[in-house]
N, C-alpha and C positions, 0 to 999 in steps of 0.2 A: 504494500500500500504506500504509494509515493506520498511525499509531503505536500499534500494539498494541490497537486496537479489536477485540474478538472477531469473527473472521471466520466466516461461515456461508454456504456455497454449496449451493444446493438443485437437484438434478437430477431426472431422470425416475425413476431407480431408487435413487439414493443421495443422501446428504447428506454434505458435507465440513464438519466442525465443528472449529474451532481447539481445540487442547489446553487443558484446564483440569483442576483437581484431581479433578473427577468421573471423568475417564478414566484417572487414574494407575494404578489396579489392573489395568486391561486392558494398558496399555503395559508395566508392570513384568512381568506374566506373560508377555507375548509376547516381550519382549526377553531374557528369561531362559530361554526355551524352546530347548533345544539343536537341535531340529529346524527352528527358524525363524531362529536368529541366526548360522548358519554363516558367512554372508558380510557380516555387519554390521561396522561400523567401531568396535566396542568389544569389550573382552575381559572386563572385570570384571562380576560379577553386579550388576544394578541393584537398589538398595534404595529403599524409600519415602523415606528421608531424603535420599538422593542425588537422586532425582527432584524432590523438593520444593525442594531447594537450587538445582538447575539451573533450575527453572521461575521461581522468584521472584527469584533473584539474577542470572540470565543471560538467560533467554528473554524475559521481560517487558521487559527493558531493551535488547534487541537488535532493531532494526527490519530487520536484514539477513536474518532467517530466519523461516520459518513451519513449523508442525507441525500437520497436520490429521488428524483421525480420520475414517476411512471408515465410514459408518453405513448399513446396509441400510435403505432407506426403508420397505420393506414390514413389517419386524419391529421396527425401531428398535434393532437389535443392532449394536454396533461389530464390524467385521470386519477392520480393519487401519489402516495409516497411510500418508500421503503427506506431501510437504513440500519445502522448499527451504532453501538456505543461500547465503551470499555474494552476496546481492542488492546490486548496484551501480547506483544510479540514474543515474550519469554515463556509465558504459559501457553501461548498459541491458542487463545480463546477470545471470545467476544460475546456481546449480547445483541441478538437480532431484534429489531423493533422498528418503531416509527412507521408502522403500517397504518395507512389511512386510504381507504378506497372511496373516492368522492363520487364516482359514477356507479351506482348500484347495478347498472345494466351489465357491468363487467364482472360481477361477483363470482359467477361460476364459469367464466370464460377461459378460453385458451390464453388470452393476454394476461389475465390475473395469475394463473398458475405459472406461466412462463416468467413472470417478473420474479418469482421466488427462485426458480431454477437458475435464471441468468445471474442473479446476485450471488447465490450460493456457489455456483461454479467459480465465480471470481474469488469469493472470500475463502474457500477451502484451499486455495493456493497458499494462504498465509496462516490458517488456523487448523487445528485438529478437532476442536469441539466448539459448537455454538450453543448458547443458552438463549432462552426467550421466556417471557412471562405473560400470563393472561389472567384477567380478572375472573374469579370463579363463576360469577353470574353470566359471563360472556360466552354462552354456549357455542356460538359460531366460531369464535376464536379458538376455543379449546379443541373443537372438532378439526379445525384447520391444522392445528399443530400436529395432531395425530396423522392426518393425511400426508403432511410434509415430512413425516419420519421421526418426529420428536417423541421422546419418552418422558414420563414424569420423573422429576429429580427431587427426592425427599431430603437430601442432605444440605440443600440450600447453599450453593456457591455464592449467591448474592443475597444474603439475608435482609439487606436494606430494601429489597423489592417485595417483601412479604405483604406489606400494607402500603398502598399508594393512594393518597387522597381519600383515606378512609375505606378503600376497597381492598379486600383480601385477594391475593393472587396465588397462582400455582407457578412453580418453576419447572421448565422443561429443558432437556438437553438433547443434543444430537451430534454424534461423532460423524466423521467423514464416511465411515462404512455404513452407518445407518442412513445417511443421506443418499449414498449411491444406490442402496436397496430401494429406498422410496422413489428415487428418480427413475429407476427402471420400471417400477409399477406405473408411475405417472406418465412416463413416455409412452408406454403401451396404451394407456387410456387415451392419451392425446391422439395417437396415430389412428386408433379405430373410432375416435370421435364418440366415445361413450360419455355423454355429458347429461346433467352436471355431475362432476366427480363428487362434490360435497354432499350430494343427496343420494349417492349410490348405496 
């Protein structure tokens, strides 16, 4: 993971492009949408000033995190976000997160699943294990983690994530081997177009 060189990953149906001021209006709108931010780890409304301050004063100086915009390759329209935090090159691990799908039409789509695979293919060059967290009441997120090959992690590598904004979370982990097995399953599903995966 280079030191803040803009990242751009191009897939079959989507592009993952690193956050930049161009995308600020989308991110601000999405993160302030009460129908989208219910399980996010922030409570205050996001302002342009706060987003700019975070980006220039923190994000660009912090090699442990990444924030990617999911772009529909067919239309060029941003549809959501992916990302990670807590990248540790010595432990070779990180926390996957920052998932926000703004356009629900893509929820069970090829584009949505490919965004996870594209990012994971990139990240597993640098890590051996990825962790993620989901609010216990967020059934769709819990189910998605299982589909993507994650398993529940009871030992809590990141105990500070147990309670976020008063919401109890579960911790999940996924090794590279676990990911490769899930990817084979998902790739077969994608190829034969058995959709929606999450309702299978």
